[in-house]
Legacy VTK file of the C-alpha trace (Angstrom):
# vtk DataFile Version 3.0
C-alpha trace
ASCII
DATASET POLYDATA
POINTS 111 float
-21.985 -8.962 16.370
-22.717 -9.933 12.759
-25.968 -7.979 12.716
-24.178 -4.902 14.053
-21.593 -5.123 11.268
-24.397 -5.588 8.734
-26.092 -2.389 9.943
-22.831 -0.423 9.737
-22.154 -1.818 6.237
-25.679 -0.906 5.145
-25.439 2.659 6.473
-21.947 3.044 5.002
-23.199 1.815 1.611
-26.135 4.235 1.630
-23.865 7.168 2.532
-21.402 6.060 -0.170
-24.195 5.910 -2.772
-25.352 9.413 -1.842
-21.826 10.838 -2.055
-20.996 8.955 -5.275
-24.182 10.299 -6.867
-23.300 13.769 -5.626
-19.835 13.498 -7.171
-21.265 12.452 -10.536
-23.793 15.302 -10.325
-20.915 17.788 -10.041
-19.298 16.261 -13.128
-22.638 16.345 -14.971
-23.135 20.009 -14.020
-19.778 20.925 -15.484
-20.059 18.783 -18.602
-23.481 20.042 -19.605
-23.263 23.565 -18.188
-26.167 22.925 -15.815
-24.803 24.782 -12.815
-27.526 25.358 -10.257
-27.687 25.927 -6.522
-27.714 22.109 -6.244
-24.267 22.045 -7.839
-22.914 24.248 -5.059
-24.685 22.158 -2.412
-23.106 19.043 -3.927
-19.666 20.662 -3.906
-20.140 21.673 -0.259
-21.150 18.100 0.610
-18.023 16.639 -0.974
-15.781 19.272 0.619
-17.451 18.411 3.943
-16.722 14.743 3.358
-13.094 15.655 2.652
-12.871 17.554 5.926
-14.275 14.568 7.831
-11.765 12.256 6.136
-8.959 14.668 6.960
-10.000 14.726 10.624
-10.094 10.909 10.691
-6.699 10.550 8.948
-8.236 9.533 5.586
-10.452 6.869 7.148
-14.219 7.044 7.124
-15.674 7.236 10.649
-18.007 4.381 9.705
-14.933 2.243 9.012
-13.720 3.020 12.524
-17.063 1.855 13.915
-17.118 -1.275 11.718
-13.617 -2.200 12.902
-15.127 -2.908 16.345
-17.074 -5.778 14.783
-14.524 -7.275 12.392
-10.825 -7.953 12.100
-11.045 -8.609 8.359
-8.238 -7.161 6.255
-10.389 -6.858 3.127
-10.924 -3.351 1.795
-14.680 -3.936 1.611
-15.197 -5.432 5.074
-17.202 -2.352 6.079
-19.220 -1.627 2.921
-21.230 -3.457 0.264
-18.881 -2.716 -2.648
-16.632 -4.939 -4.725
-13.221 -5.154 -3.087
-11.441 -3.454 -6.026
-13.800 -0.445 -5.797
-13.487 -0.187 -2.024
-9.701 -0.306 -2.411
-9.545 2.467 -5.043
-12.626 4.444 -4.003
-10.865 7.610 -2.825
-8.630 7.802 -5.902
-11.497 7.237 -8.354
-13.949 9.666 -6.794
-11.365 12.347 -6.002
-10.403 12.317 -9.688
-14.048 12.582 -10.774
-14.658 15.366 -8.245
-11.690 17.443 -9.407
-12.623 16.935 -13.058
-16.114 18.173 -12.200
-14.772 21.152 -10.243
-12.493 22.153 -13.122
-15.415 21.966 -15.562
-17.741 23.920 -13.265
-15.125 26.635 -12.766
-14.427 26.760 -16.511
-18.149 27.163 -17.215
-18.484 29.859 -14.567
-15.464 31.829 -15.821
-16.428 31.564 -19.492
-19.863 33.124 -19.056
LINES 1 112
111 0 1 2 3 4 5 6 7 8 9 10 11 12 13 14 15 16 17 18 19 20 21 22 23 24 25 26 27 28 29 30 31 32 33 34 35 36 37 38 39 40 41 42 43 44 45 46 47 48 49 50 51 52 53 54 55 56 57 58 59 60 61 62 63 64 65 66 67 68 69 70 71 72 73 74 75 76 77 78 79 80 81 82 83 84 85 86 87 88 89 90 91 92 93 94 95 96 97 98 99 100 101 102 103 104 105 106 107 108 109 110
């Protein structure tokens, strides 16, 4: 059971890293006016993630899978992140995403 939880945590951490990088790329695109097709792909990825979270009632599907292997109440039981970051992850990255979106839209409308 421990190895199964480790695999889920590893996959969840890799997906998180990809989506966190994507979120920061959107912010970068808006800050430095470097809006490319990759910016729109990144935005689509994050919107897609939001749709998945909405479907799963604001819980990552990987958390649902990890729950089968642990009854821990820690916020980071399912991912290799510090507990404080796992606890506030959605708030932090939603804020960064919306800041990036606002900047991208501002850049697009001011051209």
